[in-house]
N, C-alpha and C positions, 0 to 999 in steps of 0.2 A: 161607553160600552153598550152594545146592542142589548135589547130586552132579554133575548134568550140566554145570553152569557151572564147577565146580571142575575137572572133567575137561578141559573146553575150555581153561581157563586154563593148566593144567599142560601140555597138548599144545602150546599156543602157545609157552610159555616153553622147552619142549624144542626146538622147531623154531628159535626165536630163537637159542638157544645154538649150534645147529649151522649155521645158514644166514646169520645176520647177521655182518658183518665183526667187530663187537664190540658186542653189544646192551648191555653193561654199561660202555660207554665213559664215560658221564657219572655213573652211579650204580652202586654195588656191589649185589650180590645182597641183602645185609642191608638196605641203604637201600630197595631196591625192596620187600622184604617188609614193612618198616615202613609204606611208602606204601600198600600193598595193605590191610594190617590197619586203618590209620586210615581209609582210604576206605570199606571195607566196614562199619566200625563206625558210620559216619554215613550210609551210602547202601546199604541192603539191596538185593540183586538179586532182584527179584520176577518178571522176565520177560526175554525175549531182548533187548528194547530197553534195559532197564537194563544188561544185560550188555554190549551194544554200546557204550553211553556209557562204561561203566567201562573197557573195553578201549582205546577211543580215548584216554581220559584217561591211562591207564597208559603207552601208547606216547608220548604227548606228554611225560609226566614223564621217561621214559627218554631221549627224543631231544633235548629242549631246542631250541636254535636250530641244532643241527648236522645233524639228519636229518629232512627233510620228505618223504622217499621211503618209509620204512617205514610201513605202514598196514594197517588192517583195515576191511572194508566188506561190506555186504550186496548181493551181486550180483543178488539177486532183487527188489531194491527198485524201485518204480515211479519213473520220472522225470516230473516235472510238465512239461507242454507250454508252458513259459515260459522266458524268459531274464532273468536278474537283472543289474543294474548298480549298484554302490556308487559314489556320488559324494559326497565329503566325509563327513559323518556320516549321510547319508540313503541309503535303498535304494529302487530303482525297478524296476518291471516294464519291462524294455527291449524285449522282444518277447513276443507272446502270440497265441494262436489267435483271440482276439477283439481286433481292432484298437482297440476302445474303450479298452482298459486300457493301451495302450502309453504309456510314460513317466509312468505314475501312481506316486505315492509309496506305499510300503507302510507302513501304520500298525500292523497287528498280524497275527498268524497264530493261528488258533483262539482268539482273544480275548486272546492274550499280546502285550504291547507288543514291537515289533520290536527295541528296544534290549536287552530282556531276552533275546530269542532270540539275538541276536548275541553277548552275553556268555556264554551257555551253550554256544554253538558254539565260541567261542574256547577253552574249556576242553578241547576235543577236537582242536584243530588244531595240529599242529607246524609252525612257520614260522620262517624265518630273517630275513624282512623283513616289515614291516607291509603291504607291497604284496601279498605272498602270502596273508596273512590275509584281505585283501579278496577276492582271487581265489577262495580256498577257500570263503568265506562265500557268494559268488555261486553257486558250484556246489552247496553243501550245502543252500541254501534251495530247491532244485528236487528234492531227493532225499527221498522220503517217509520212508524208514527213519531218515535223519538228522534228520528233524523229530520223528518219533514217539519217538525215544530221549531227547529233551530232557526234563529234570526237570519243566519247567513245562507240558508238553503231555501230555494223556491218551493213553497208548499204545493204548487201545482205541477211539480215534476212527475213525469210518468215513469222515470227510471231512477235507480240509485246506481251511480257509476263510481266504483272504487278504483282509484288509480294506485297501482302498486309498483314495486321495483321489478316485477315480472310481467307487467302489462295491466290492462284494465279488465275489471269484472263488472258486468252489467246485469242488473236485476230489475224486474218489473215491480212497481210499487203496489200492484193490485192483484197479480196472479201468484198464488202460492206455488213455490217450487218444491218438487219432491225432495225431501231431506235425506241426505246421505246417512246410511246406517252407522257409519263410523263416527258421525257427529253426535248421535244420540245413543251410542252403544251402552248396554247395561253391563254392570259388573258381574262377571261369571265366576271368578275365582278370587275370593277375598282373603285367603290365607296363603302365605308363602313362608318358606324357611331358608335361611342362609346363615352360615357360620354360627349355628346354635342359637340363632335369633329368630323368633317368630314375629311375622308382621300380620296384623289384622287390619284390613281396610274397612273403614266405616264412614262412607262419604255422605250419609244422610241419616238423620234420626228417624228412621222409618222401619216398619216391620219387615220390609223386603230385605233389609240388611241386618236383621236381628241376629246377634251372635249365637252360634250353636255351642252352648257352653260345654256340653258333654264332649263334643268333638275337640274343642280347644283343650279341655282338661286331659283328654287321652293323649293328645299330641305332646303336651308339656310333660306328662308323666313318662312317656315312652321314647322321647326323642332327645333327651339330654339338653333341653332348652334352658338357656341361661338368661336370655334377654327377651323383652317383649316390646314391640313398637305398635302403638295404636295410631294408625294412619288416618288422621281426621281431615286431610286435605279435601276441600270441596264441600265440607259439611256445613250447609247453611241453616240447619235446624230441623225442627219437627217435634217429636215426642222425646223429651229428655230422659224419660224413665227406661227406655228400651235398653240402653247401654249399662244401666246400673248393676244388674246381676254380674256382668263380666268384671266391672270395676271392683265390686265387692269380693269376687273371687281372687282377682289379682292382688288385693290387699292382704290375702292370707298366704301368699307365696313369697319366696325369697328372690324373685326375678328382678333384674335390673329393668326399670320401666322408662319408656320415653314416649311422649306424645308428639307426633309430627303434624304441624299445622301450616296453613297458608292464609291468603287474603280472603278466601271464601268461607272461612269458619265464622259463623254468625249465629245469632239468636241462641237456640238450644245447643248448637254445636259448641259454644264456649262453656256450657255447663259441664260437658264431658272433660274439657281441659281443666277446669277448676277441680273437678272430682279426681282427676288423675294426679294433679299437684298435691291434693290432700293426702294421697297414699304414697307420696314420695317420688312421683314421676318427674323426670326432666321434661322440658318443653323446647322443641327445636323447630326451625323452619323460618317462615317470615311472619311478621306481625299479623294477627288475626283481624277480621273485619269489624270488630266491635269493642268498645270498652266493656269492662266487666259490669259496670253499673249503667243502666240506661232504660229507656222505655222499651216495652216489648209486648208479647202476647197479642197478636193481631186479632181483632174482632171485625167482622164484616161491617162496612159502613153504609154502602148503598151505591146508587148510580145516579149521575147527574141527569135530570129529566130531558134535556134537549140535546146535549152533546153525547150522552150515553157513555161517559167515562166512568169506570168503576173506581171506587175509593175505599180505603180501610183505615182503621185507627188502632193505635196502641192502647191497651186497656190496663196495663200494669207498669209499675216501675220496679225493675229488678236490681238487686244489689247483693253483695257478699257480706253476710253477717260474720264479722271477724271473731266474735265470741264463740260461735259454734262451727265456724269454717264451712258454712253452707250458703247456697244461694237462696234468697228470700225475696218476696215481692210485696209491694204496697198496692192495695186494691182500691183505696178510696182517696178522693181529692182532699178531704180534710186531713188525713194522715200525711199525705204528700206535702201539703202546705205547712204542716206543723214542723217539718224538718228544717234544721239550720242550713244556711246556704252552702257551707263547706261539705255537707253530706253529698251534694250533687257534683262535686269535682270529679271528673272522669278518672277511674282507676283502670289500669291496663294489665293484661297478661304480660309478665316479664319472661323473655326467652332466655334459656340457658345457653343457647348457641344460635346465632343467625345463620341460616342456610338458605341461600337463594340461587336461582338459576341465572347465570350470566348470559348476556346476549351471544357471546361466542359459543358457550356450551349449547345454547338453544339451537343455534344455526348449524352446528357441526355434528350433532348426534341426536339419535332418536331414543336413546336410553333414558331411564328415569334417574338423572344425575342427582337430584335432591335426595331420593331414597338411598342411592349409593353412598352419598356423603353422610347420611344418617346412620347407615350400617357402620361406616368407619368410626363415627362418633361413639356408637354403642360399643364397638370393639375396644376402643380406647378407655371407655368407662369401665368395662368389664376387667380390663387389665389392671386398673387401679385397685380393685378389690381382691386380686389374686395374690 
């Protein structure tokens, strides 16, 4: 390994020792060094993209299923003006600056079969659920650096060429393309009502999506609302406290409650699911992107001095305290290491009903089929109590 990459590796490991709650939680320093030696003997580092792939692979090795928060990334990377969706074993262009390509199936990228691309990406993705693997692949396929780092793709490529069932999409690796408003659209209306069921969309634990509790109370009081769906799809986390007043209020009502989730529910997003379950809510959708118990709470790590890749680390270990039915965290390495091994066995959110979009549904309609199925589920649940 060239001097600059060795320096960056050593700097990263020094920061990991100081800033991660316990970077060597799963593997010892000796095991890690054996992994590094074996990796480098088979995969020489010839450029910054090789180094990025190596570092991501190393973090995955050290994290296992317990830590999907610690990461390294190229902040200067260009984002392709597309949105990707994985359905079953296939990958689709969900949104694009050229409407012609929407819902087209991806066949290859720069001549490399999409299944090869997915396998190579998996080697760099730390995930506690298969749902999070899909969510991360969807994001990584739009990141130029995360494509150029792959062993099968030429890092000197000037273009990213995506072959689809509707033709080829070509993007420059260096010139940012103006992104379509439809790809980055903001949520304008987060409340809807159908069949005496109120839906509140909460796609991020952020002040922007903070529930207007007075408005919700007025609607429930004056509109004969019988059921409430908290739509958490896409909620990858943030400030877990923002949603608490709404959940506290829901606990005082007689409403039939359901939380709708998907693969993108992650970090603090799962806190809302746990809190909803605590007050009697059902949970439907697809498996969320994280176990209940895992490392989290990202703390800034730093930047590698030569390659200028940004990295961050998990500072806490979160778990559900069954005695008080609340999420709690471990703050110190000593407390973490004092726990029995079975304490760290991953625990998962159990769905009351699996609701997923099929490929046929995806290709034949633009309606929110998953929400429609959730409405039907709620109607059936309400009928049971009448």
